[in-house]
N, C-alpha and C positions, 0 to 999 in steps of 0.2 A: 308380393312380398319377395325380397331377395333372399335366396337360400345360400347360407355360407357354413362351412364346417367349423367346428369348435376350435380346432388348432389354428385355422386361418384367422378367425375372429380374435383369438389371443395374440397372435403374432401382429395383426394390424393395431390392436390396442397398445401393445408395448412399443411398437414403432412410432405410433403417434405421440405417446408419452415421452419417449426418448427424443423425438424431434423437438417437442415443446421445450424440454429441458436444455437442449442444445441451443435453441434460439434465445432463450432467456439468458443462458450463460454467455453467449457472444455479445448480446446487448449490454449486459452488466459490465463485462470487461471493457467494452468500448467506452461506456459512460465512465467507468472508473479511471481509465487512462486519461480522459480529458480532465477529470477532477484532480488527479495527481499533478498535472502540469500547472494548474492554478495554485495549488497549495505548496509548490516547491519554494516559494518565497518565505513560507513560515517554518521551514525546516531548519532547525538550530543544531549546531554541533557543540558539545561541551568542550571548553578549552582545557579542562583538566583530565577527563578520562576518554574524550573523543566519542562519547555516546551521542546518537542522533535522536532528536525528538522533535515533535511539532509544538509550536507556540500557539496554542488555541486560545489562551487567555489575553494575549497581547499586553502582558504586563511589563513593567519597567525592570523588575528583578525576577528572575526565573530560578527555579530550583531543578537541578538535573535529577531525573528520576532514578538514575543508576548510582551515582556517587553522592548525592544529596548536597553537592556544593552549590553555592549561590553564584549566578551569573548576572552581572549588571549590563546595562545597555551598552557601555563602552566595550566590555568583554565579549559581547554577543556577536557572532558571525553567522550571517545567513549564507547557506551553501546549497548547491544543487545536489541532486542524488549522484550525479556522475562524479563531481568533486569529492563528495563524502566517501564513495567507494574507493577512489584513488587514495585518499588519506587513510582510510581504514586498512587497505592492503599494504601500504607503505608502513603503517604503524605495526602490523602483524609481522612483517618481515624484519623490522629492526628489534622487536621485542622478543 
């Protein structure tokens, strides 16, 4: 049998648990980044308030969750995250 002191056993246990959490966190973030690039096509920006939201329902008429205005298929604009950040920053500077 391997003899180990209690403080070393606790340190090894905590180190192993933290290593497991780190590996899970890295793998989750890697998978999450891949999913975001696929769902960027469904990112919609409200033409009235500029709020960004996802179109999960794929409906013809959407309701903005922030200002509750209706957005039709003609008024809908699909944007990438980078474009949305630029527009949001420009809107904040002018407002």
